[in-house]
N, C-alpha and C positions, 0 to 999 in steps of 0.2 A: 711320122715325120717329126713330130714334136720331140720325141725321145732322141732322134738323131740330131736335131738342132741343139738339144741340151748337151749331148756328147761333143758336138762341135764347139760349143761355148766353153765346156770344161777344158778342151784342148787348146783353144785359141784365145780365150778370155773375152770374147764378144760374140755377137750374133751377125756379124758382117760377112756372111757367106757369099763368096763371089758367085755371080749368076752361072758361070761356067766352071764351077768347082770340080776339078778333075777327080778328086777322091770320091765324090758323090754328086754327079750332075743333077740328079733328081732333087736333091736337097737345095741346091742353088736356085733351081727353077721354082721350087715350092716356096722358098723364102720370098723371092721376088713376087710371086703370085699373092702371098699374104699381104704384102705392102700395097699392091695394086687393088686388091679387093677392099682393103680398108679405105684407101683413098676414094674408091667408088661407092662407098657405103654398102658393100656387099659381104662384109665379114661380120659374123655374129658377135655380139658383145661378149659372150662366153669365151670365144676363141681369142678375142682381143685381150681379155683379162688373163687368159693362160699365157699368152705371149708376153704380156706386160710383167707377169710374175717372174719371168727369167730375164728381165731387162732387155727385151727385144728392141732393136734399133729400127724405128720406123722410117727415119730419114737418114740414110747412109751418107749422102753427100754432105749434109750438115755435120754429122758426127765426124766424118773424116776431116772437114775443115777445122772443127774445134780441136781435134787431135793435133793437127799441124800447128794451130795457134799455140797449143801447149808446148810443142817441140821448139818453136821459135822463142818462146819465153824461156825455156830451159837453155837454149843456145845463148841467149842474152845473159842469163845468170852466169854461165860458164865463161863467156868471151867479152862481156861488157857492152855489146852492141848487137844490132840485128843485121849486120852486114855479112850475111851468109854468102859465100862464093857460089856462083851458079853451078859449078861442078864440085861442090863440097864433098870430099872423098869419104867423110864419115857418114854422110847422109845425102845421097844424090837427090832423093825425093824432096828433101827440105829446101835445097838450093833452087830446084825448079819451081817449087811452090812459092817461095819468096819472090822469084822473078815474075811468076804469073800474077801475084797480088799487085805488084807494081804496074805491070802492063794493064791489068783490069781496072786499076784506079784511073788510068788515063783515058779509058773508053767510057762513054756515057752509059750509066746504069749497069756496068759489068760487075761492080763491087758495091754492095749495099752500104748505106750509111752506117748501119749497125756493125758491119764487119770493119769498116774504116775506123769507127770509134774503138772497137776492140783492139785493133792493131795500134792505134794511137796511144791507147792506155798503157801498152808495154813499151812505148818509145820506138815504134817501128820507123825505120829510115826509108822514106819514100824515094829520095833522090841520092843514091849512093855516090855518084860521081861528085856532086856538090858537097856532100858530107866529107868525102876524102879530101877535096880541095881545101875546105874550111879547116879541117884538122891539120893539114900540112902547113897552111898559112899561119895558124896559131903557133905551131912549133917554130916556124921560121921567125915569127914576131918575138917569141920569148927568147930565142937565140940572139936576135938582133938587140934586144933590150939589155942583155947581159953586159 
């Protein structure tokens, strides 16, 4: 299975094999089992080392979150803000992720302080309606002052 995982990584660039991977269902289940076994201290150090050698992703949820954080940073570099439309046609997943972060920030303990800090570091806009209002007000004020 390790060889099959290496082939997957060569093809996809990561070890984030979906649990129900249609091309190789056993591989997805095996990868999930390795994560579970490590979490339960049931995976031999030798096996952990072999998986680490190929940059095995032990925490896929965290890795996915970090990938989305990079995508929002890239969006900001391109567009100048983090106001991704909910149905952003170039990346629907990014629009939904941004909305989820905003929603989770409003719920107690749904978004860790570490994640909030990371989003704040890139200038994440938590209240898009307020930001839009403020931007339009500033434009109106500049027009009025002319």
